[in-house]
ZAMARGU-4260 file (C-alpha; in steps of 0.2 Angstrom, whole numbers, plus 5000, padded with zeros to 4 digits):
<rodrens>
0) 5026/5022/5081 | 5007/5021/5082 | 4999/5013/5097 | 4984/5003/5092 | 4968/5001/5103
5) 4953/4990/5099 | 4938/4992/5111 | 4949/5003/5122 | 4961/4989/5124 | 4979/4992/5119
10) 4983/4978/5107 | 5000/4983/5099 | 5011/4996/5091 | 5014/4999/5072 | 5032/5003/5071
15) 5037/5017/5059 | 5050/5015/5045 | 5067/5019/5052 | 5075/5035/5045 | 5082/5040/5034
20) 5072/5034/5019 | 5071/5038/5001 | 5060/5053/4997 | 5052/5044/4982 | 5050/5025/4987
25) 5052/5026/5006 | 5065/5012/5006 | 5079/5014/5018 | 5095/5024/5013 | 5110/5014/5013
30) 5122/5021/5026 | 5137/5015/5017 | 5133/5023/5000 | 5119/5036/5005 | 5109/5029/4990
35) 5091/5022/4991 | 5093/5003/4995 | 5079/4999/4982 | 5090/5007/4968 | 5104/4996/4973
40) 5094/4980/4975 | 5083/4983/4959 | 5093/4994/4948 | 5083/5002/4934 | 5066/4998/4942
45) 5065/5013/4953 | 5047/5022/4952 | 5047/5033/4937 | 5029/5039/4937 | 5024/5041/4955
50) 5031/5056/4964 | 5031/5049/4982 | 5027/5033/4991 | 5023/5035/5010 | 5022/5020/5021
55) 5017/5017/5039 | 5031/5004/5042 | 5040/4989/5035 | 5030/4974/5029 | 5038/4957/5033
60) 5031/4942/5024 | 5024/4927/5032 | 5039/4916/5026 | 5052/4928/5033 | 5043/4929/5049
65) 5044/4910/5050 | 5062/4910/5048 | 5066/4924/5060 | 5053/4917/5073 | 5047/4935/5075
70) 5030/4941/5073 | 5028/4960/5068 | 5011/4968/5073 | 5009/4979/5058 | 5014/4964/5046
75) 5001/4953/5055 | 4987/4966/5053 | 4991/4968/5034 | 4990/4949/5032 | 4974/4948/5042
80) 4966/4962/5032 | 4966/4950/5017 | 4952/4940/5026 | 4945/4953/5038 | 4939/4969/5031
85) 4937/4977/5049 | 4956/4977/5051 | 4955/4991/5038 | 4950/5003/5052 | 4965/5003/5063
90) 4976/5002/5047 | 4967/5016/5038 | 4967/5027/5053 | 4986/5024/5055 | 4989/5029/5037
95) 4981/5045/5041 | 4991/5048/5057 | 5007/5044/5048 | 5002/5057/5034 | 4999/5070/5047
100) 5015/5067/5057 | 5027/5064/5043 | 5019/5067/5025 | 5007/5081/5027 | 5009/5086/5009
105) 4998/5071/5006 | 4983/5080/5014 | 4979/5090/4999 | 4974/5079/4985 | 4960/5081/4972
110) 4955/5062/4972 | 4959/5046/4980 | 4961/5029/4970 | 4962/5012/4978 | 4973/4999/4968
115) 4960/4989/4959 | 4959/4970/4960 | 4952/4959/4946 | 4935/4951/4951 | 4943/4934/4952
120) 4956/4940/4965 | 4943/4948/4977 | 4945/4941/4995 | 4931/4933/5006 | 4928/4940/5023
125) 4932/4927/5036 | 4918/4934/5047 | 4905/4936/5033 | 4906/4923/5019 | 4894/4932/5009
130) 4905/4948/5008 | 4920/4949/4995 | 4931/4964/4995 | 4947/4972/4989 | 4958/4976/5004
135) 4964/4992/4996 | 4946/4998/4994 | 4943/4995/5013 | 4958/5006/5017 | 4954/5019/5004
140) 4936/5021/5011 | 4943/5024/5029 | 4956/5037/5022 | 4943/5046/5011 | 4931/5047/5025
145) 4944/5055/5038 | 4953/5066/5025 | 4938/5071/5015 | 4946/5066/4999 | 4933/5059/4986
150) 4936/5042/4979 | 4936/5039/4961 | 4938/5022/4952 | 4944/5026/4934 | 4958/5012/4934
155) 4953/4994/4930 | 4964/4978/4931 | 4963/4969/4915 | 4967/4951/4921 | 4971/4941/4936
160) 4989/4943/4940 | 4998/4938/4956 | 5015/4947/4961 | 5019/4934/4974 | 5035/4925/4972
165) 5040/4936/4957 | 5056/4946/4957 | 5058/4964/4952 | 5061/4961/4933 | 5047/4948/4932
170) 5035/4961/4941 | 5040/4974/4928 | 5035/4963/4914 | 5019/4957/4923 | 5012/4975/4926
175) 5013/4979/4907 | 4995/4982/4901 | 4989/4976/4917 | 4979/4992/4921 | 4969/5003/4910
180) 4961/5020/4914 | 4943/5021/4908 | 4940/5039/4912 | 4948/5056/4909 | 4940/5065/4924
185) 4956/5064/4933 | 4966/5073/4919 | 4977/5087/4927 | 4971/5082/4945 | 4982/5077/4960
190) 4979/5058/4964 | 4983/5049/4981 | 4984/5030/4977 | 4981/5018/4991 | 4987/5000/4993
195) 4990/4988/5007 | 5008/4983/5003 | 5022/4990/4991 | 5036/4978/4988 | 5045/4983/4972
200) 5032/4997/4969 | 5029/4991/4951 | 5010/4990/4954 | 5009/5008/4961 | 5020/5015/4947
205) 5010/5006/4934 | 4994/5014/4940 | 5002/5031/4941 | 5007/5029/4923
</rodrens>
């Protein structure tokens, strides 16, 4: 895992995903069938347009944490990021550390894109009510700065659309025409896409498309 320090104080550990994981979506490989568990859970909805998804660790929703009575430090920080843009710093640096340790092929990309939000879905910063932000933008800025990969923003979200509480088939329908590319300056380029959470990976795949 990755040890996290704030103001020189150790505050917790981001646990890595347990191996083995799928080479494409990073979901666990089923020990019984040796098949990606996402393919078993959501047959037909495995990513088609994105070549590889890399993740620091597993995100556990607030609802599941209430049931298990267990708090997971990485999940807590991902949730906190939606209201506190400063949390992007330890998360972004941990994305970079994860890439360097486990996925160094991701170090050599032409551009970096953050998954866009519709303007009606931007988040208010709890510590600065005058600041609204997209958590993915905050992560991307950190990753871009440290890896020296320029950010570009050719993809726009066409409407407000929440994926919360939607199952995989519903998400597949929800992302249709949800994103448009308004520039051709990335034609033929390698692109690193950044988001805070990947569940069924439909959003990432739609943007890759």
